[in-house]
N, C-alpha and C positions, 0 to 999 in steps of 0.2 A: 711080304711088304717090309721095306727095311724100316728102322726105327725112327728114323726122321721124316719119314712118311706119316708113321703113326703119329708122332707127336704133331705135325702139321696140320692131321687131320682133327684130333683133339682140339686144338687151339683154335679151328675152325669151327668144331662145334659149341666151343665155350661161348665164342663170339657171336655165332648165330642164336644161341639160346638168348644171350644178353638183348640181341636186337629184337627178338622175339617179344621179350619181357618189357621190352621200351614199348614195343608199337600195340602191347595188350592194354586195356584200361587198367588201371590200379590194382582194383579189386578182384580183378580176372588172373591175377599172375600165381604161380605157385600152382599147388594141387587142386585149385577150384574147379567143380565140375561145370556146364555150362548153366545157362539161366533156362528158369522155369518160365518164366513169363516176362516179354518186352512191351511196354507201352511206349510207341512211337509217335513222332509228328506232335509233340507237345508243347505248350506255351508253359514252361517249368516257373511257378512261383514256389521257391523251395523253402520260405517260412524263416528265412533269415532275413526278411526285409529288404534286401537286393534286388535289382532290378530283376525283371523276369526275363530269361532267355528261351530259346527254342532247341529242343534235344528229345533224346529218348531216355528212358530209365527202364534197366535191366535188374530183375528180381530174381534169386536162387532161393525157395523156400521162403523163408520169413523176411530175408533180408535185402536192402538193395546193394546191388553189387557194381553198378555203373549208372553213372549220368551223363548225358553229353550225346558224342557220337559213339553208336554202339555197332560195331563192324559184324558181330557175331548172331546167330538165331537164337530162337527158342520154340518147343512146343507150341506155345499159344503165343501169339504177337494179337494186338489190337492197335489199329490206326486211330489216333484221338482226333485227327484233322483238326488241329492247331488250337482244339480246348485246352482250357487251363488245367493242369494237374498239380496239386498242392500235398502238403502233409496231412493226414487225417486230424481232424481239429481236436481239440481236448477240452472237456469241459470239465473247469475245478471245481465247480459247486454245483452237486445235484445230491437227491435224497434217494437212493436205488437199494436201501435194503433189501427188497425186495425182488432185486433181478434174478434170481433164480427162479421166480414164479412166473418172468415176462422175459425170457432169454434173449428173445428176439430184438427187445427195446427198439423197435422200428421208429419209434419216434425221433429217437437220435440218429439213428443213419440216415434218414432221409433228411437230418440237417448237415448230414457229413462229419457227424462225431464220432469218433472210431475209440476213444478213451475216456471214462468217466473217473471223477474222483467223488467219491461220496463219505458220510460220516461227517458231514457240516454241522454247522450251529449248534454245537456239543451232543449230538445225536449219533450214536453208530451203534452198530455191535458191540458187544463187549467183550467177547472172545473173539476177537480177531482172526486167530489159527483156524478156527472151527467155522467161522463165516467165510472167509477164503477156500478153505477147502469145499464146502458145500457150492461154491460157485465152480469150481473146478469141476466139479461132477456134473452140474447143471450146464457147463460150456454155454455160456451167453455169446451173442454176436459181437460185443463190444469189450474193449477191456477193462478193467478196472483197479483202481487203486483206493484205499480207503485212509482216512484220520480216525484218531480213538477223540470220540465225544467225552468232554469234560461233564455236561449233565449226567449221562448213561454213568459214568465213574461215581461222580456225587452220589447219585440215587442209590446203587449199588452198594455204598460203603455206608451210607448217612439214611439210609431206609425211605427217603423223600425228600421234600421240600421244608426244609428246618430252615429257620432264620436266623441262622446264627454259625460260626464259623466251624470247621470240624475239629475235632481232637487232634493231640498229635498222633494218637494210634490211629485216628481214622487216615489223616494226610499221609501216614505212612502207608497204609494200605491203598490209598489213591495213587501214590506214586509207584506202587508195585503192579498196580493194574495198568498202569501206562507204560511202566518199563516192559510188561510183557506183551503188550500190543505191538510197540515199537520192534520188540524181538521178532515178532511174528509178521513184520512187515508193513507196519502203518507208516503213513508218510508225514504224520505231525498230529499236534492237539489241535481239536476246536473247540471254540466256546460259542454258546448260544445266551447270552446275558441278559435278552429278555424274557427268555423261557425258564420255567422252573425245571427244577432247583438252581442253575446257575445264577437266576437273579439275586441271591442272596450270597453267593459268592465274595467275598473279599479281593481285590488284587494281590495279596501277598500270597494268597491261596493258588489263582492262576499262575503265578511267576513260579511257584514250587514245581507247579507240574508241569509246566511249559520248560524248566530246565531238565527233567527229565527225558522231554522229548527231545530236545536240542543235544543232549548227550549221545545220542545215535544219529544225529541229523536231520533230524525233523524239524518241520516249520510249526508255527503261529497261526491260525486261521481262527477268524474271530467275527461272528455277526456280533457287533458291539453292543455295549449297552443304551446307547441312544442314537437314533438316526434323524431326530427332531432338532430343535430349537438347541440342545444341550449338547451337539454331535461333538464339539472341540473337546469337550470333555473326555467322550468315550474315546476318541482319537490318542488323547494324551495316556491314557490307559493302556491302550493296544502297543503304544509305541513305549511305555515303560516296561511291560511285559518282554517286548521284543530286547530292549537294551539290557535288562537284569536278566534275563534268561539266555541270552545270545544267541539268539536264532532269527531268522526271516519272520516278516510279520504279512499276513495277508488280510486285508481289508474284505469282508463278504459283500457282496452285492452294495457299493459304495452308491448312497443316494440320500435324498432330503427329503424325508417322508411326509411333512405336512408344510400348509402354508407358511406357516410361522417360521420356517427354516430355510425358506426357497432363497433368501439373501447371503447366504452362507456359504455359497460354493467359493468365492474367491479366498476366504480364509480357511476352509477346507484345503484347498490347492495349496496356498501359502504354507499352512503349517506341513503338509507332507514333504514338499521341495524342501523345507526347512530340515525335516528329520534325516532325510536321503543325505543332505549336504554334512549333516553331524554323523552319519555313517549307519543310520539303521535302514536294513534291508526291507521296505515297505512297497507291496504292490497293493493290488485292488482288483475285483472284477464285478462285472456290469452286466446285466441283463438289458434287453432295447426295448422297454414298456415303460409308462410314466404312471404302472400300477405294481403294487407287490402283492404276495401271496401268502398265508400264513394262519394259524389257528384263529378262529373269532371269538375264542376264549382271551386273547390277549387285549381286548378291550376292556375288560375286567380287572382291577386291581392285583397284583400279585399277591398282596398280604390275604384278600379274599378267597383266592384258589390252592394257599398254603396247607399242605395235606390232602388233599387231592378233591375230588367232587362231593364226596359224603360231608368233607368237612366244611365245605361252600353250602352244600344243601342246611347244616346243623346252622349256620352263621346267618343265611337267610329267614330261617325260622325263628328269630329273634328281632323285633321289629328296630329295634336301635341299630343293630349290625346291618340289618338289612338298608336302611338309610343310609348308614355311612358307606356301603360299597356303591350305591346308586349315587351317591355324590361324589364318589371319586372318580366314577364312569363319566359325570357331567364336567368335572373339572378336565379330564384328559381332553373332551372335545374342546373346553375353552382355550388350553394349553395350545392347540391345534388350530386354534383359530376357525373353530368349526361351530355349527349349530344342530347340528343331528347326526346320523350314521348313513346319511345318501350315500358316503364314500365306499362304504363296505359293503359287498356283494358275495352271497351265499354261494361258496363253489359246490360242495357235497356236505350234503346231511342225511346221512344214511337212514335214520326213522322216517323221515320226510321229504323225498326226493321231489314232491312240488314245490319245494322251496329255493331248489337250486337255479342261481341265474337271478336271483329276486335281490335287491338290495335291501337292506335292513327295514326302512320305511314300508317297502312293499309288503315285505314278511310279515310287517306288524300289522297292517291292514288284513290281510290274509287271516292270520291267526286271532287278531284280537277287535278287527273292525276298526281300528284307529292306527293311524300313523303318528300320533303324539310321540312327544320325547319318552313321556313314562312308559309308553305299550313299545317303543324301542327296547328299551332297557329291560322290559319284561320279556320280549322275545330272545334277546341275546342271552340272558341269564336260564331262561328255560331250553334253549339249544344245548347250553354247556352243560346242565343237569340232565339232559338226554344223551349225552356222550359227546358232545361238541360238534364242529363243524370246521371244515375249512372255509377260507374266504378271500376276496380279492381286493386290495384296499386301493382305491385310486386317490393317490395322495403326492403325487411328484410333480416335476412341471420339465416339459420337454427342452427348454435353455438349461437347465441344471443337468439334465441328461446328456445335452452335448458337450456342456461344458466336461464333464468327466470324463465323457468318450473321447476327447482332444488327447486326453493327457498318455504319454508313451507307455506307461505302465499299468493301463489297463485291458484286463482280460475281458472274454467276452465269454459267460457262464450264465447257464439258464436257472438256477436253482430250482429245478424240476425232478420230479420224478420219473419212471417208466409211467408211460399212458396207456390205460385200459381203454379202447377206442370206443367212445360213445358215453363213457360213464360219467356222469356228473357234468359241471360245467366249468373245469378247471382252466387256470390261467393260459393264454394261447404260448407263453413264451416255452412251453414245453413241446411244443410242435413247431414252431417258426424263430427261434431266438437266433440261430446263426444265418439261416438264410435271411432274415430280415435285415440284420446287420449287412450282409454284401449287398442283396437287391436294393434296399431303401437307402441306408447310410453311405455305402459305397458308389454303388451304379448310380441311384437316381440322384442323390443329395450331394454326392462326391466331397464328405466330408474327410477323407481319408482315401489313399489310393490302395490298390489291391494287394500290393505286397506287404504295406504296412499293416492293413486287416486281416492277411494271413499270419501275417508274426503274433499279432496279438492272441490267436486262436491256436497256435503250434510252438514255435519254439522258446516264446516268452514263458507259459505256463509249464512247458516241460523242464526249464530250468529252474523254475522258480520252488516247484513242489518236492525234490526231483525226480524225474519219470525217466531217466537214464536217456538210451539213445532214439527218442520219440521226437516228432518235432520240426525234423528236418527232412529234405529230399537229398540224400548225400550216401555214398557207399558206405557200407556198414550200419547203417541205422535200419531200425524196423520199419519193414514195408508196410504200414500205413498210410493211405494216401485215398484222395478224392478227385475225380474229374468233372468239372462242369463249365458251362458256357454261361458267363456273367448275365447275359441279355436274356436268359431264359429261366432263370431264378425268382422264384415266387412261394410267398405264403399266405395261404387263404384264412388262414386261423384267427379267429377273433375273440373279443372277451365274450358277447353274445353267443358266437357262434364258433368253439373252438376245434371241435373234431374235424381237423384238414391236414393232413400230411403237407409238409414243405415240396415243394417240388423243383425240379430241375439237378439234382444229384444222379450224373449218367452212371457214374460208376463210384463204389465205396469199397475200398481195399482194406482188410485188416489182416495182418500178419502175413500177406501174398497171398491171400483168396479172397474172391470176390463175394462180398455181403451182398452188394447190388449191383449189379450187371444191367447194363443198357436200360437202367431206370426200373428193373425189376427185381424184388427179394429173390436172391439164390436160395434160401433157405438153410446156406452153409453157416456155421456157428464158430468162428475161429478165433473168438477173444482169449486173452489172457490175463491172467493176475498179474498186476505191475505193484513192486514191490519198489520200496525208497531207493534208488540206487542215482548218486551225483554222476554227472555226464564226466566224461574224459572224451574230447573230441579225436575221432580218428586221423591219419596224416592225411594231407589234402591230396 
């Protein structure tokens, strides 16, 4: 063969290779191996809010490698028949410190949730490295990220709920704990300023710790100090922390929690809009029910609970102190424009499960033979002295819920833990939140389009927290995905009868593996630990 022929052949090979590269999907050029899974004939809602489009999605290992027309094959191919394929949902407000004990996390998978953020409301694991290592060993079915909780840090350093600021030395210890947590992968700092001991913290203390989180790229997430008629004060404090610390702000489960506050939604929305115009990166999350859930003990004044239950017991043994505590509980009712505790329903009281599902007046009748306000106060105090109970509080309005839901920066988050099926009478949000959003507010009420609804549960939270290449159906992103027919989604979980899994999620894929396939749990637990990772988008 002549040298001219050889050179012509070489030029032809180079040209042919270039053409082949152009014809292949961009993610499949170079040394990439074939796909391991292809999802065909999908209606792709990619998480960005852009209009849905029809196509295929190819996955290799734990990554999406091609979206659109996929001309090659894979060992596993699934025909979706035009059903919606979306990124796996991200729940940014959970309380799943016990995930290693319930690693299947079925209540979340059944809602299409593939990534959880825990450590909210100021409560988290103190040793983030050990916590994440434990979860890696347990291998949950879902992905997990964590915040570092201010209440956890404060209690560790100050020994409990002290009504005072930390000393300079204590604050330095708190900074060091937050810094360690951030180094170990926490995505930010959380506060729970209605809970002990955080309720005693001043704003400057929170700013000092938020600065530490911000230095590592973390955000500030807050269950604010007030969600009642004083909510605007609480919002100002959260915004101040964000401005002074130089970090994004996440307002946890935005709501107006008593009739006295129901008219404040327009003022709240206006203040948030103004803050964003001023340069504060503030967003919020919401669950889709008009009741909250937390400890029944939050109805007792903070000053009475300071120091723990034994100090509360001692105070109640002093007649003057006992009356002061009861007067404070009555005052709380009056400020909320309520006359009794009918709005509070016991969710889980371990010493006496027969009270689960009863509101406080009903429990008072069972325990004391009377539902008078005095009997209700005795019931709440008695339950707290026996270890406390979780409760569901009916105090929000549907119009307010819809006003906050309409905001483009409202994410969908359950404020739930892992559910042990059949235990207690927990809030139904832990079984139905995301599916209720899609089935009721998107499909039935048509308050949002499905593309925008999916964005609120995927790309928006992934960017705010930040969780790296999650939240979009796009080459190079982690292959977390859900497949469903919007017409068939349903949630039967109710306040009186909560233990029903959501229905309609046909496939739930975590890191490229089926956690749910054809509506059935596979038993595979492919979840990953997610550490803070600002997103750099791959080339289109």
